[in-house]
C-alpha positions in Angstrom: -3.6 3.7 -32.1 -4.4 7.4 -31.3 -7.8 8.8 -31.0 -9.3 12.2 -31.7 -9.8 12.6 -28.0 -6.1 12.2 -27.3 -4.0 12.5 -30.5 -0.8 12.6 -28.4 -1.2 9.0 -27.1 1.7 6.8 -27.9 0.9 3.1 -27.3 4.5 2.1 -27.3 5.3 4.7 -24.7 2.4 3.5 -22.6 3.5 -0.1 -22.9 7.1 0.7 -21.8 5.8 2.8 -18.9 3.5 0.0 -17.6 6.2 -2.5 -18.1 8.5 -0.5 -15.7 5.6 -0.2 -13.2 5.0 -4.0 -13.4 8.7 -4.8 -13.0 9.4 -2.5 -10.1 6.3 -1.1 -8.4 4.0 -4.2 -8.7 6.8 -6.5 -7.8 7.9 -4.5 -4.8 4.3 -4.3 -3.4 3.5 -7.9 -4.5 0.4 -6.7 -6.3 -2.7 -8.9 -6.1 -5.6 -8.3 -8.4 -9.1 -9.4 -7.4 -12.3 -9.2 -9.5 -10.7 -8.7 -12.9 -13.6 -10.7 -14.4 -15.8 -7.6 -13.6 -14.0 -5.5 -16.2 -16.3 -5.3 -19.3 -15.1 -5.6 -22.9 -16.5 -2.3 -24.0 -16.4 1.2 -22.5 -16.5 1.7 -18.8 -15.6 4.2 -16.1 -13.5 2.8 -13.2 -14.1 4.9 -10.1 -11.9 4.7 -6.9 -10.6 6.8 -4.0 -6.9 7.8 -3.8 -5.0 6.6 -0.8 -1.4 7.3 0.3 0.9 10.2 -0.6 2.1 8.7 -3.9 -0.2 7.6 -6.8 0.8 3.9 -6.5 -2.9 3.1 -6.6 -3.4 4.6 -10.1 -0.2 3.1 -11.6 -1.0 -0.4 -10.2 -4.6 -0.2 -11.3 -3.5 0.6 -14.9 -1.1 -2.4 -14.8 -3.9 -4.6 -13.4 -6.2 -3.6 -16.2 -3.6 -4.1 -18.9 -2.6 -7.5 -17.5 -6.2 -8.7 -17.3 -7.6 -7.3 -20.6 -4.6 -6.4 -22.8 -6.1 -2.9 -23.0 -4.7 0.5 -22.0 -7.1 2.2 -19.7 -6.9 6.0 -19.8 -6.5 7.8 -16.5 -7.9 11.3 -15.6 -5.1 13.3 -13.9 -5.5 16.1 -11.4 -5.7 19.6 -12.7 -2.4 20.3 -11.0 -0.5 18.5 -13.8 -1.9 20.9 -16.4 0.1 23.7 -14.8 3.4 22.0 -15.9 3.4 21.6 -19.7 6.2 19.0 -19.8 4.4 16.9 -17.2 1.1 17.0 -19.0 2.9 16.1 -22.3 4.6 13.2 -20.6 1.3 11.9 -19.2 -0.7 12.5 -22.4 1.7 10.4 -24.5 1.0 7.5 -22.1 -2.7 7.9 -22.3 -3.7 10.2 -19.5 -5.9 13.2 -19.8 -5.9 16.2 -17.5 -9.0 18.0 -16.4 -10.9 18.0 -19.8 -14.4 16.6 -19.6 -14.9 16.7 -23.4 -11.9 14.4 -23.8 -13.2 12.0 -21.2 -16.5 11.9 -23.1 -14.9 11.3 -26.4 -12.7 8.5 -25.1 -15.7 6.7 -23.6 -17.7 7.1 -26.7 -14.8 5.5 -28.6 -15.1 2.5 -26.3 -12.2 3.1 -24.0 -11.9 2.4 -20.2 -11.4 5.5 -18.1 -9.9 5.5 -14.6 -11.2 8.3 -12.4 -10.5 9.3 -8.8 -13.2 11.9 -8.2 -11.7 13.0 -4.8 -8.5 14.0 -6.5 -5.2 14.8 -4.7 -7.2 15.9 -1.6 -7.7 12.2 -0.8 -3.9 11.8 -0.5 -3.7 14.4 2.3 -5.3 12.5 5.2 -3.0 11.6 8.1 -2.9 7.9 8.8 -4.8 8.3 12.1 -7.7 10.3 10.5 -10.3 8.8 8.1 -8.1 6.0 6.8 -9.6 4.4 3.7 -12.6 6.8 3.9 -14.4 7.9 0.7 -15.1 11.5 1.7 -17.7 13.7 0.0 -15.4 16.3 -1.4 -14.4 17.5 -4.8 -16.0 15.2 -7.4 -17.8 13.2 -4.7 -19.3 16.4 -3.2 -22.9 17.5 -3.5 -23.4 19.8 -6.4 -20.5 18.3 -8.3 -20.3 14.8 -9.8 -18.8 15.7 -13.1 -17.6 12.1 -13.7 -21.2 10.9 -13.3 -22.4 13.4 -15.9 -19.9 12.0 -18.3 -20.9 8.4 -17.5 -24.6 9.3 -18.0 -23.9 11.2 -21.3 -22.0 8.2 -22.7 -24.2 5.5 -21.1 -21.0 3.9 -19.5 -21.2 1.4 -16.7 -19.2 2.3 -13.5 -16.8 -0.2 -12.0 -16.2 0.4 -8.3 -12.5 0.2 -7.4 -10.8 -0.6 -4.1 -7.1 -0.2 -3.6 -5.9 -1.5 -0.2 -2.3 -1.2 1.1 -1.1 2.1 -0.4 -2.4 4.0 2.7 0.3 2.3 4.9 3.2 2.5 2.4 4.5 5.9 3.7 2.0 6.7 6.5 1.3 10.4 6.2 1.8 12.3 9.5 1.1 15.9 8.5 1.0 18.3 5.6 2.5 21.8 5.4 0.3 24.1 3.4 2.7 27.1 3.4 5.4 25.0 1.8 2.9 23.5 -0.7 1.9 27.1 -1.7 5.5 28.1 -2.0 6.2 25.3 -4.6 2.7 25.5 -6.1 1.9 21.8 -5.4 -1.3 20.3 -4.1 0.3 19.4 -0.8 3.6 18.9 0.9 3.7 15.7 3.0 5.6 14.8 6.2 5.7 11.0 6.2 6.9 8.3 8.7 8.8 6.4 6.1 10.5 8.2 3.2 11.1 4.9 1.5 7.8 3.0 1.1 7.3 0.0 3.3 7.0 -3.2 1.4 3.3 -3.5 2.1 1.2 -5.9 0.0 -1.2 -3.9 -2.2 -4.6 -5.3 -3.4 -6.5 -3.9 -6.4 -10.1 -5.1 -6.4 -12.7 -4.4 -9.1 -16.4 -4.5 -8.1 -19.4 -5.5 -10.1 -20.5 -3.0 -12.7 -23.1 -0.4 -11.8 -25.5 0.3 -14.7 -27.0 3.7 -14.2 -30.0 2.9 -16.4 -31.0 6.5 -16.7 -31.7 8.8 -19.7 -28.6 10.8 -20.6 -30.7 14.0 -20.2 -30.7 13.5 -16.4 -27.1 14.6 -16.4 -28.5 18.1 -16.4 -30.6 17.4 -13.2 -28.2 18.0 -10.3 -30.6 16.4 -7.8 -30.5 13.1 -9.7 -26.7 13.4 -10.2 -26.3 14.0 -6.4 -28.3 10.8 -5.6 -26.3 8.8 -8.1 -23.1 10.2 -6.7 -24.0 9.1 -3.2 -24.8 5.6 -4.6 -21.4 5.3 -6.3 -19.5 6.7 -3.3 -21.2 4.1 -1.0 -20.4 1.3 -3.5 -16.8 2.2 -3.5 -16.7 2.5 0.3 -18.4 -0.9 0.7 -15.9 -2.5 -1.6 -13.0 -0.9 0.3 -14.5 -2.0 3.7 -15.0 -5.6 2.5 -11.4 -5.8 1.1 -10.1 -4.5 4.5 -12.1 -7.2 6.3 -10.6 -9.9 4.1 -7.0 -8.6 4.4 -5.1 -10.0 7.4 -1.8 -8.2 8.1 -0.2 -5.3 6.3 3.3 -6.3 5.1 3.1 -10.1 5.0 -0.6 -10.0 4.6 -3.0 -12.6 3.3 -6.4 -12.2 1.6 -9.4 -14.2 2.6 -10.9 -15.2 -0.7 -13.6 -17.5 0.8 -16.9 -16.5 -0.6 -15.2 -13.9 -2.8 -17.7 -14.6 -5.5 -20.4 -13.4 -3.2 -20.6 -9.6 -3.0 -21.3 -7.7 0.2 -25.0 -7.4 0.8 -25.1 -3.6 0.3 -23.2 -3.8 -3.0 -25.6 -6.6 -4.2 -28.6 -4.4 -3.5 -27.1 -1.4 -5.3 -25.9 -3.3 -8.4 -28.9 -5.5 -8.9 -30.8 -4.9 -12.2 -33.7 -2.5 -11.9 -37.0 -3.2 -13.6 -37.9 0.4 -14.1 -35.9 2.6 -16.3 -37.2 5.9 -14.9 -34.5 8.2 -13.9 -35.7 8.6 -10.3 -35.9 4.8 -9.7 -32.3 4.3 -11.0 -30.9 7.1 -8.9 -32.1 5.9 -5.5 
């Protein structure tokens, strides 16, 4: 079923695409999904941090959501894809939207799940030895930005922290070449250790929902948005760090599920229900 927000969406095309990802990509990386019970039935915004030079994380997260809920989550693509009309058309038919806040708002109001990587393609340009698995305060996570949060506030949508662990090591980025990237008008041009991805095991983990509990009008207050942005960024980082601690090995890795039902202490504090519904108390 299409929506007014994305009339180009073709459920059958989305189903076929996800089926190919499941058969090839998920099988190759032996996808393991953790915390699917945290995905709500209604609208929600799933927020993560890109890792690795290929968007395996986004594709596998969409597969994980579809397998767990039977629903097609909608992904927000990088503005780069809007430069190529045929690429944008291909993505929109499969449920993605590119750089349009109004569409994201309409999709959430219609009850959909939205997958967002606020750091964008910049997160995919980190060499393996520098800031691995770090949620850095740039682009949508930067002070003065936080457009994704303004949409979540306007639609009263809970935020689901997302951790994807394993994709960082699939190719191991060594360097990028900005002059070549500018020549081909792409976000970055990578030099990787392994052109063919290593058969690493990839974990997709969903954290407990963060209920912002703030009046939608505070979306116009950048100071409040910045505080909420820091809160969400820390929650995503905590979830990634905890998943890394539980992972043992990279290729033939195992996951320590002991006490998996207990969240990290920092995440517990941040997602606990708040008694006050005042904007300032919910933004701390």
